[in-house]
Residue, then its C-alpha position, 0 to 999 in steps of 0.5 A: x562115840x557116845x557115852x552110855x548115860x545108863x552106865x553113869x547112872x549105874x556108877x552113881x547108884x553104886x556109890x550111893x549104895x556104898x555111901x549108905x551101907x558103910x556107916x549103916x553096917x556099923x550102926x544097925x543091930x544084928x539082922x539089919x547090918x547084914x543087909x547093909x553089908x550086902x548093899x555095900x557089896x552090891x554097890x561096889x559091884x555096880x560101880x565097878x561094872x558101871x565104870x567098866x562099861x562106861x569106858x569099854x562099852x562092848x566089854x561083855x560081848 
């Protein structure tokens, strides 16, 4: 059984989006805080998909 390294990179990129977006959503002014909040949402989705595909590789087939 091989581990999909691209899925682990997806988890890392998702966590980076969450780590960047949470403080930025509170620190930035009005139009930019929405983009940071969307980065958090995308990071959570990417992290969840990366974890899911790492442990169950054929999940979406």
